C-alpha positions as CSV (number, residue, x, y, z in Angstrom):
1,M,198.5,89.7,39.2
2,V,197.9,88.9,35.4
3,R,199.4,85.7,34.1
4,I,200.8,85.8,30.9
5,A,202.1,83.0,28.7
6,L,203.8,83.1,25.4
7,V,204.4,80.8,22.7
8,Q,205.8,80.3,19.2
9,P,204.6,77.1,17.8
10,N,206.7,74.8,15.8
11,A,206.1,75.2,11.9
12,D,203.2,73.5,10.3
13,E,203.7,70.2,8.8
14,R,203.9,71.4,5.2
15,Y,206.8,73.5,6.1
16,G,208.9,70.8,7.2
17,A,211.4,71.0,4.4
18,R,215.2,70.9,5.2
19,Q,216.6,74.1,6.7
20,A,220.3,73.2,6.2
21,Y,220.8,72.0,9.7
22,E,221.0,68.4,10.8
23,S,218.8,68.8,13.7
24,T,215.5,70.6,13.9
25,V,215.3,70.7,17.6
26,R,215.6,74.6,18.3
27,P,216.6,76.2,21.5
28,P,214.6,78.6,23.5
29,E,213.3,81.5,21.2
30,T,215.1,84.8,21.5
31,G,212.0,86.7,20.7
32,L,210.3,85.5,23.6
33,A,213.0,85.8,25.8
34,V,213.1,89.5,25.1
35,L,209.5,90.1,25.5
36,S,209.6,87.8,28.9
37,S,212.3,89.9,30.3
38,Y,210.7,93.1,29.1
39,L,207.5,92.2,30.8
40,R,209.4,91.0,34.0
41,A,211.2,94.2,34.3
42,H,208.0,96.2,34.0
43,G,206.7,94.3,37.0
44,H,204.8,91.6,35.3
45,S,206.3,88.4,37.3
46,E,204.0,85.6,36.2
47,V,205.1,85.2,32.6
48,I,205.9,81.9,31.3
49,C,207.1,80.7,27.5
50,L,205.3,77.7,26.8
51,D,207.4,74.7,25.3
52,P,206.1,74.1,21.8
53,D,207.1,70.5,21.7
54,R,204.1,68.9,22.5
55,D,200.8,68.3,20.5
56,D,198.5,71.3,19.8
57,E,195.7,70.4,22.3
58,K,198.4,70.0,25.1
59,I,199.8,73.4,24.3
60,A,196.4,75.0,24.3
61,E,195.5,73.3,27.6
62,R,198.5,74.8,29.2
63,A,197.8,78.3,27.5
64,A,194.3,78.5,29.0
65,E,195.5,78.6,32.2
66,Y,196.5,82.1,31.8
67,D,195.1,85.5,31.4
68,V,196.9,86.8,28.6
69,I,198.5,84.6,25.7
70,G,201.0,85.8,23.0
71,F,201.7,84.0,19.9
72,T,204.4,84.4,17.7
73,D,203.1,84.0,14.0
74,W,205.4,83.2,11.1
75,F,203.9,82.1,7.7
76,S,205.5,78.8,8.5
77,N,203.4,78.2,11.8
78,H,200.4,80.4,10.7
79,E,198.0,77.6,10.8
80,R,199.0,76.2,13.9
81,V,199.1,79.6,15.4
82,V,195.5,79.9,14.3
83,G,194.4,76.5,15.6
84,I,196.0,76.8,19.0
85,A,194.5,80.2,19.4
86,K,191.1,79.0,18.9
87,M,191.4,75.9,21.3
88,T,192.7,78.0,24.0
89,K,190.0,80.5,23.8
90,E,187.5,77.7,23.7
91,K,188.8,76.3,27.0
92,N,189.3,80.1,28.6
93,P,186.8,82.5,26.9
94,D,188.0,85.2,29.1
95,A,191.8,84.8,27.9
96,H,193.0,87.8,25.9
97,V,194.7,86.3,22.9
98,V,197.5,88.5,21.3
99,V,199.3,87.7,18.0
100,G,202.4,89.1,16.7
101,G,205.5,88.2,14.8
102,P,206.9,88.6,11.2
103,N,204.0,87.5,9.5
104,T,201.3,89.9,11.1
105,G,202.0,92.7,8.6
106,G,200.3,90.8,5.9
107,V,197.5,89.2,7.7
108,A,196.6,91.5,10.9
109,R,193.5,92.8,9.4
110,L,192.2,89.3,8.0
111,M,192.7,87.6,11.2
112,L,190.7,89.9,13.2
113,Q,187.9,90.0,10.5
114,K,188.0,85.8,10.2
115,Y,188.8,85.0,13.8
116,S,186.7,86.1,16.6
117,F,189.0,84.5,19.1
118,I,192.0,86.6,18.4
119,D,191.6,89.7,20.2
120,T,194.5,91.7,19.0
121,V,197.3,91.6,16.5
122,V,200.7,93.4,17.0
123,V,202.9,94.3,14.1
124,R,206.4,95.4,14.2
125,D,207.8,96.0,17.7
126,G,205.7,94.3,20.5
127,E,207.2,95.0,23.8
128,Q,205.4,98.2,24.8
129,A,202.0,97.0,23.1
130,L,202.3,93.7,25.2
131,E,203.3,95.5,28.4
132,R,200.5,97.7,28.1
133,I,197.9,94.9,27.3
134,V,198.9,93.4,30.4
135,S,198.7,96.4,32.3
136,G,195.0,97.1,31.0
137,A,195.3,99.8,28.9
138,P,192.7,100.6,26.3
139,V,194.0,98.8,23.1
140,R,193.0,101.9,20.7
141,I,195.8,103.8,22.7
142,L,198.4,101.4,22.4
143,P,201.2,101.3,19.7
144,N,201.5,99.2,16.7
145,C,197.9,97.4,17.5
146,W,195.1,96.3,15.1
147,Y,191.8,95.7,17.1
148,R,188.2,95.6,16.7
149,D,185.9,98.8,17.0
150,G,182.3,97.5,16.6
151,N,182.1,96.3,13.1
152,Y,185.5,98.0,12.0
153,V,188.9,96.8,12.4
154,R,191.4,99.5,13.1
155,F,195.1,100.3,13.5
156,T,196.4,102.4,16.4
157,H,199.6,104.3,15.5
158,P,202.9,103.0,14.8
159,T,206.2,103.1,17.1
160,F,209.4,101.7,17.8
161,T,210.8,100.6,21.0
162,P,214.3,102.2,21.7
163,M,216.8,99.5,21.8
164,D,218.5,101.0,24.9
165,A,215.1,100.7,26.6
166,L,215.1,96.7,26.6
167,P,217.0,94.9,29.8
168,L,219.1,92.3,29.5
169,W,217.2,89.2,28.3
170,D,217.2,85.6,29.7
171,F,215.4,82.4,29.7
172,E,214.2,82.4,33.2
173,S,210.7,82.3,32.1
174,F,211.0,79.2,29.9
175,E,209.6,75.8,30.3
176,H,211.9,73.2,30.2
177,R,214.6,75.8,29.5
178,D,217.7,73.1,30.5
179,R,216.0,70.3,28.1
180,R,215.8,72.9,25.4
181,L,219.5,74.3,25.8
182,A,221.0,70.8,25.9
183,P,221.3,69.8,22.3
184,Y,222.9,73.6,21.7
185,L,225.4,73.3,24.6
186,H,226.3,69.8,23.7
187,A,227.1,71.4,20.3
188,I,229.3,74.0,22.1
189,A,231.1,71.5,24.2
190,S,232.4,69.8,20.8
191,I,234.0,73.0,19.6
192,G,237.7,72.5,19.4
193,E,237.5,68.9,18.5
194,T,238.6,67.6,15.2
195,G,235.7,67.7,12.5
196,F,233.5,70.3,14.5
197,D,230.6,71.2,12.7
198,P,228.7,74.4,13.6
199,W,225.5,73.5,11.6
200,L,224.4,70.4,13.5
201,V,222.2,72.4,15.7
202,P,220.4,75.7,15.4
203,P,222.3,78.4,17.5
204,L,221.0,80.9,19.8
205,T,220.1,84.1,18.0
206,M,221.3,87.5,19.0
207,F,220.5,90.8,17.5
208,S,222.1,94.5,17.5
209,F,220.0,96.4,15.1
210,R,216.4,96.5,14.0
211,G,215.6,97.5,10.6
212,C,217.2,96.8,7.3
213,M,219.9,99.2,6.4
214,K,219.4,97.9,2.4
215,A,215.7,99.0,2.8
216,I,216.8,102.2,4.4
217,K,219.0,102.9,1.4
218,E,217.7,101.3,-1.5
219,G,214.2,100.4,-0.4
220,V,212.4,96.8,0.3
221,C,213.2,93.6,-1.6
222,T,209.8,92.9,-3.2
223,Y,209.9,89.4,-1.4
224,C,210.7,90.5,1.9
225,T,208.3,90.6,4.8
226,S,210.7,91.6,7.5
227,A,212.5,94.7,6.2
228,E,211.9,97.8,8.1
229,T,213.1,100.9,7.0
230,V,213.6,102.6,10.1
231,G,216.9,101.4,11.9
232,R,217.5,101.4,15.6
233,V,220.8,100.5,16.9
234,L,221.9,98.5,20.0
235,H,224.7,100.3,22.2
236,P,228.0,98.6,21.6
237,D,228.5,98.4,25.2
238,A,224.9,96.9,25.8
239,F,225.8,94.1,22.9
240,W,228.8,92.9,24.6
241,R,226.8,93.0,28.2
242,Q,224.5,90.8,26.6
243,I,226.8,88.4,25.2
244,E,228.7,87.9,28.4
245,F,225.2,87.7,30.5
246,L,224.4,84.7,28.2
247,R,227.7,83.2,28.4
248,Q,227.8,83.5,32.3
249,N,224.1,82.2,32.8
250,Y,224.0,79.7,29.9
251,G,227.7,79.0,28.6
252,A,226.5,80.6,25.5
253,T,229.3,81.2,23.0
254,L,228.0,80.3,19.7
255,F,225.5,82.8,18.1
256,Y,223.4,83.8,15.0
257,M,222.9,87.2,14.6
258,A,219.1,88.0,13.7
259,D,219.7,91.5,12.2
260,D,218.5,91.8,8.6
261,I,222.3,93.0,8.1
262,F,224.8,93.0,10.8
263,P,227.6,94.6,9.3
264,V,225.7,98.0,8.4
265,S,228.9,99.6,7.8
266,L,232.7,99.6,8.5
267,T,232.0,102.4,11.1
268,R,229.5,100.3,13.2
269,M,231.8,97.3,13.0
270,E,234.6,99.3,14.5
271,Q,232.5,100.5,17.0
272,L,231.7,96.9,18.2
273,A,235.3,95.8,18.0
274,T,236.6,98.8,20.0
275,A,233.9,98.6,22.8
276,E,234.9,94.6,23.4
277,P,235.9,94.3,27.0
278,M,239.3,92.3,27.1
279,S,237.5,90.3,30.0
280,V,234.9,88.8,27.7
281,P,236.0,85.7,25.7
282,T,235.8,86.1,21.9
283,P,232.2,84.6,21.0
284,M,231.7,82.5,17.7
285,I,228.9,84.7,15.3
286,R,227.4,83.9,12.3
287,A,225.4,86.9,10.5
288,Y,223.7,88.0,7.5
289,A,225.7,90.6,5.4
290,Y,225.0,92.4,2.2
291,M,227.2,91.4,-0.9
292,P,227.1,94.8,-2.7
293,D,228.5,96.6,0.4
294,F,231.5,94.3,0.7
295,I,232.2,94.7,-3.0
296,A,232.0,98.1,-2.8
297,L,234.7,98.5,0.1
298,T,238.2,99.5,-1.2
299,P,241.3,97.4,-0.2
300,V,242.2,99.2,3.0
301,E,238.7,99.3,4.0
302,F,238.1,95.8,3.6
303,D,241.4,94.8,5.6
304,R,239.7,97.3,8.3
305,M,236.5,95.1,8.0
306,I,238.0,91.8,8.3
307,A,240.0,93.2,11.4
308,A,236.8,94.4,13.1
309,L,234.9,90.9,12.3
310,H,237.9,89.2,13.8
311,V,237.5,91.2,16.9
312,I,233.7,90.6,17.3
313,G,234.0,87.0,16.7
314,V,232.3,86.5,13.2
315,F,233.4,83.3,11.5
316,S,230.7,83.3,9.1
317,L,228.4,85.3,6.9
318,F,225.4,84.7,5.2
319,F,225.0,86.6,1.7
320,G,221.4,86.5,0.0
321,V,222.5,87.1,-3.5
322,E,219.4,85.5,-4.7
323,S,220.3,85.4,-8.5
324,F,222.8,86.4,-10.9
325,G,220.4,86.9,-13.5
326,L,220.2,91.0,-14.3
327,E,216.6,91.1,-15.1
328,Q,215.3,88.8,-12.3
329,I,217.4,90.5,-9.5
330,T,216.4,94.1,-10.6
331,R,212.8,93.3,-10.6
332,V,213.1,92.1,-7.1
333,N,214.6,95.7,-6.4
334,K,217.9,94.3,-5.5
335,A,221.4,95.4,-6.7
336,A,223.0,93.0,-9.1
337,V,226.4,91.6,-8.3
338,S,228.6,89.5,-10.7
339,I,230.1,86.3,-10.3
340,G,233.6,87.5,-10.1
341,D,233.1,90.2,-7.7
342,C,231.3,87.5,-5.3
343,K,234.4,84.9,-5.9
344,R,236.6,87.7,-5.2
345,V,234.9,88.7,-1.7
346,I,234.4,85.0,-0.8
347,T,238.0,84.2,-1.3
348,A,239.1,87.2,0.6
349,L,236.8,86.2,3.5
350,G,237.5,82.5,3.5
351,S,241.6,83.3,3.2
352,N,241.0,85.5,6.5
353,G,239.0,82.7,8.3
354,I,235.5,83.7,7.5
355,R,233.4,81.3,5.6
356,T,230.3,82.0,3.5
357,T,226.8,81.0,3.5
358,M,224.9,81.6,-0.4
359,A,221.3,81.9,-0.9
360,Y,219.8,81.4,-4.1
361,L,216.0,81.9,-5.3
362,L,214.6,80.5,-8.1
363,G,211.3,81.5,-9.9
364,L,211.7,85.0,-9.7
365,P,209.6,87.2,-12.0
366,G,211.5,87.2,-15.4
367,E,213.3,83.5,-14.9
368,S,214.4,81.9,-17.8
369,P,216.5,78.8,-18.9
370,R,219.5,81.3,-19.3
371,S,219.3,82.7,-15.8
372,C,218.9,79.0,-14.2
373,Q,222.3,78.3,-15.9
374,Q,223.8,81.5,-14.8
375,N,223.1,80.7,-11.5
376,L,224.3,76.9,-11.8
377,R,227.5,78.2,-13.2
378,S,227.9,81.0,-10.6
379,L,227.3,77.8,-7.5
380,E,229.9,75.6,-9.5
381,V,232.5,78.8,-9.4
382,L,231.8,79.8,-5.8
383,L,231.9,76.2,-4.3
384,A,235.0,75.4,-6.0
385,T,236.8,78.4,-4.0
386,G,236.3,76.2,-1.0
387,H,235.5,78.9,1.3
388,V,231.4,78.4,1.2
389,E,230.3,76.0,3.8
390,R,226.3,76.2,3.5
391,I,223.8,76.7,0.5
392,Y,220.3,78.0,0.7
393,L,218.4,76.9,-2.3
394,S,214.5,78.1,-2.6
395,I,212.0,78.7,-4.8
396,V,210.6,82.2,-4.3
397,M,207.5,82.4,-2.3
398,A,205.2,85.7,-2.8
399,L,204.3,85.9,1.1
400,R,201.5,87.8,2.0
401,G,202.2,91.4,3.1
402,T,205.2,91.8,0.3
403,P,205.3,93.8,-2.9
404,M,205.7,90.5,-4.9
405,F,202.3,89.2,-3.3
406,E,200.5,92.5,-4.5
407,E,202.1,91.8,-8.1
408,F,200.3,88.4,-7.9
409,L,197.0,89.7,-6.7
410,R,197.4,92.3,-9.8
411,T,197.7,89.1,-12.2
412,P,194.3,87.9,-13.4
413,G,195.8,84.5,-14.4
414,I,197.4,83.9,-10.8
415,V,194.2,84.9,-9.0
416,E,191.8,83.0,-11.2
417,G,194.1,79.9,-11.1
418,Y,194.5,80.1,-7.4
419,G,190.7,80.3,-6.9
420,R,190.3,77.2,-9.0
421,A,193.3,75.0,-7.3
422,V,192.4,76.1,-3.6
423,G,188.6,77.2,-3.7
424,C,189.1,80.6,-2.1
425,D,189.8,84.1,-3.0
426,L,193.4,84.7,-2.9
427,A,192.9,88.1,-1.6
428,S,191.1,87.0,1.5
429,D,193.1,84.0,2.3
430,D,195.4,84.9,5.5
431,N,197.1,81.2,5.1
432,P,197.9,81.0,1.1
433,D,198.6,77.9,-0.3
434,Y,202.3,78.9,-1.4
435,H,202.7,75.5,-3.2
436,V,200.1,76.6,-5.4
437,L,201.5,80.2,-5.6
438,Q,204.8,79.2,-6.3
439,R,203.5,77.3,-9.4
440,L,201.5,79.7,-10.5
441,G,204.0,82.5,-10.2
442,V,206.2,80.2,-12.4
443,E,203.5,79.7,-15.1
444,H,202.4,83.5,-15.4
445,L,205.7,85.7,-14.7
446,T,208.7,83.6,-15.6
447,G,209.6,82.2,-19.1
448,M,209.7,78.5,-17.7
449,T,207.3,75.7,-16.5
450,P,207.1,74.6,-13.1
451,M,208.7,71.2,-14.0
452,G,211.9,73.0,-15.5
453,I,212.3,75.1,-12.3
454,H,211.9,71.9,-10.3
455,Y,214.6,70.4,-12.2
456,A,216.8,73.4,-12.2
457,L,216.6,73.3,-8.4
458,Q,217.3,69.6,-8.1
459,G,220.4,70.2,-10.4
460,M,221.9,72.8,-8.0
461,I,221.1,70.6,-4.9
462,K,223.2,68.0,-6.9
463,T,225.9,70.2,-7.5
464,A,226.0,71.6,-3.8
465,E,225.8,68.3,-2.4
466,Q,229.1,67.3,-4.2
467,Y,231.0,69.9,-2.1
468,L,229.0,70.0,1.2
469,P,227.2,67.3,3.3
470,P,223.5,67.3,2.7
471,H,222.5,69.0,5.9
472,R,224.4,72.1,4.7
473,V,222.2,72.2,1.6
474,G,218.7,73.5,2.7
475,G,216.0,75.9,2.2
476,F,212.3,76.2,1.8
477,L,212.3,73.2,-0.6
478,L,208.6,73.3,-1.7
479,D,207.5,71.1,-4.6
480,P,206.4,73.6,-7.4
481,V,205.2,70.9,-9.6
């Protein structure tokens, strides 16, 4: 019997900035829950999801006890993934080390070229690839895999896991499951109390749609690594079965929808609302949404959308508007929206019990003092509605694998400046120093200085904290100076 260990290491030290939760403790990872449940459903019972809340050496020691080790790689934990994978392979040279996750689309080839201790890198959906690796199938025939073929690094072929092929997922394979669930369940227990704050701890994540409807209809945003232009939808009945399963088995009632966009259409929301069984208590759901879609709704459609969201249990929507500067937002391939339209939507949602999270990105290509002032003015207007409950304020990061990163590679001043500052070639760096890239992006692609962007960000933070507690004002607040 092949023994499998899965782990999503915690963030690297340099990405420990505020994330708009009071606690940094996260509950068990839904991605690992899906993978482990899929493996068990296909007959692989010896699977464990390792507790990430220990030092890297101890994680590696534990992982080395297994035959196949799967790592979930985000840009924010990439350094730890590589370090733990190396230590694991040193302790167990026969182990098959697999890396997957959102970051792999931009670094897969480089990782296999640079790190002999990594055997396979999976991009996109990982369920079928991982199961077949565990089953002993030759890597060259697996879906979504990068692998070595002699002196070459090759890709197999893309495919997508049918959503209805996924079993109900659970946390039965997790180390220290009860301890990791405890802060989340404690927060749930306080629901109904005066002053309940849903932003104290991260919630469990759910999903109902893979792919990004915005990317499907309008193309990918230039700064985005996760957008997929092939959509796959979970059947409404399966959606509610999963929610009820988590409620019955773990007491889960508070969820964050991990879909790129949850309300992909009015029709989809009404399908979910209609399918809700009367026996299932209404959950509390936060979700990502797309502001242009809400602006485009007619009054009748808006009322229908509100009604459907209420039935589903949505109490908060996250809008990544990013910037109100016309040049800035169009250059990143996103539809521009007006402050007035956003205020109208946020007010209408809030009047019906659905509050808003707003996200801004400073330092976009073409940023100027005028666009920064527009964003500050919009923040003041929208916070004054009283219906915004959380703010994300970030300086844009040109993550490897995005069109924006490719623009950086085409900009000689950025490439040369990166080489001088970091001492390596940006094109071959699988773990870029995004602090340096933020500064260089501002210097070469905006009309501002890094210090100017820094002051603009601090001004927005100060404004937001006049309306919200500090733990509700977050984002990737890396110092661009």
